[in-house]
C-alpha positions in Angstrom: -25.3 -0.2 -75.1 -26.2 -2.0 -71.9 -23.1 -4.0 -72.1 -21.3 -0.9 -73.0 -22.7 0.8 -70.1 -22.0 -1.9 -67.7 -18.1 -2.3 -68.8 -18.0 1.5 -68.3 -19.4 0.7 -64.6 -17.0 -1.7 -64.1 -14.0 0.3 -64.9 -15.0 3.0 -63.0 -15.5 0.9 -59.9 -12.1 -0.8 -61.2 -10.5 2.6 -60.5 -12.1 3.6 -57.8 -10.7 0.4 -55.7 -7.3 1.4 -56.8 -7.7 4.7 -55.5 -9.6 4.1 -52.5 -7.4 1.2 -51.7 -3.7 1.1 -53.4 -3.3 5.0 -53.8 -5.0 6.3 -50.4 -2.5 3.2 -48.2 0.4 5.0 -50.2 -0.6 8.5 -49.2 -1.4 7.4 -45.8 2.1 5.8 -45.3 3.8 8.7 -46.8 5.9 9.1 -43.9 6.5 5.4 -43.6 7.4 4.4 -47.1 10.6 3.2 -48.1 13.2 5.9 -49.1 13.1 4.2 -52.8 9.2 5.3 -53.1 9.3 8.4 -51.4 8.0 11.4 -53.6 7.4 8.5 -56.5 3.4 8.7 -56.3 2.9 10.2 -59.7 5.4 7.5 -61.3 3.3 4.4 -59.4 -0.1 6.1 -60.0 0.4 8.5 -62.9 -2.7 10.5 -63.5 -4.8 7.6 -62.5 -7.3 10.0 -60.1 -7.9 12.5 -63.3 -8.7 9.5 -65.4 -10.7 8.1 -62.5 -12.6 11.4 -62.1 -13.4 11.7 -66.1 -15.0 8.4 -66.3 -17.0 8.7 -63.2 -18.4 12.5 -63.3 -18.4 13.2 -67.1 -18.1 10.0 -69.7 -20.6 7.2 -67.4 -23.1 9.7 -67.8 -22.7 10.7 -71.5 -22.9 6.8 -72.1 -26.0 6.4 -70.0 -27.6 9.6 -71.8 -27.2 7.6 -75.1 -28.8 4.4 -73.3 -31.9 4.7 -75.8 -30.0 6.5 -78.5 -27.1 3.9 -79.4 -26.4 5.4 -82.7 -25.2 8.6 -80.9 -22.5 7.0 -78.8 -19.8 8.4 -81.3 -20.7 11.7 -80.8 -19.9 10.9 -77.0 -16.0 10.3 -78.2 -15.9 12.6 -80.4 -16.8 15.2 -78.0 -14.6 14.3 -75.2 -11.7 13.9 -77.7 -9.4 16.4 -75.7 -10.1 14.5 -72.6 -9.0 11.5 -73.8 -5.7 12.8 -74.3 -5.4 12.5 -70.3 -4.4 8.3 -71.7 -1.3 9.7 -73.6 0.4 10.9 -70.4 -0.8 7.7 -68.7 0.9 5.8 -71.4 3.9 8.0 -71.3 4.2 7.4 -67.8 3.5 3.7 -67.8 7.2 2.5 -68.5 8.4 4.4 -65.8 5.9 2.8 -63.4 6.7 -0.7 -64.7 10.6 -0.2 -63.9 9.6 1.4 -60.6 7.8 -1.5 -59.6 10.1 -4.5 -60.8 13.3 -2.5 -59.3 11.3 -2.7 -55.6 9.2 -5.7 -56.1 10.7 -7.4 -53.1 10.5 -4.2 -50.6 8.7 -5.7 -47.4 6.3 -2.5 -47.9 5.3 -4.2 -51.4 4.6 -7.5 -49.7 3.0 -6.6 -46.5 0.7 -4.1 -48.4 0.6 -6.3 -51.8 1.0 -3.2 -53.8 2.5 -5.9 -56.4 1.0 -3.9 -59.4 -1.3 -1.1 -60.2 -4.2 -2.6 -62.5 -3.3 -1.6 -66.1 -5.5 0.8 -67.6 -5.2 -0.4 -71.3 
């Protein structure tokens, strides 16, 4: 249980880094983005904020509540099965995100800001 909880905490921290680093930088520079990237935030980042909010505000605390009752962990997944559907949207977007990244990888914007890739959630 401790390893599962620590892994979930690490996952939340990784998502937070992506949002506070890459995503915020992308938003802050929306007026200075290369034309090829303007209006494509949702393609580049998908629904990462939704995934982060769920894991930070719902799922992590659910796992922590089972720390002394590991046999109930399955309940945490089952009771949140509808929320896990958000990964379907993320996965549907992933090919478009990767294609965009590959197409524009040589833009100075990516090199200067080290936006080489958005960390995979899978």
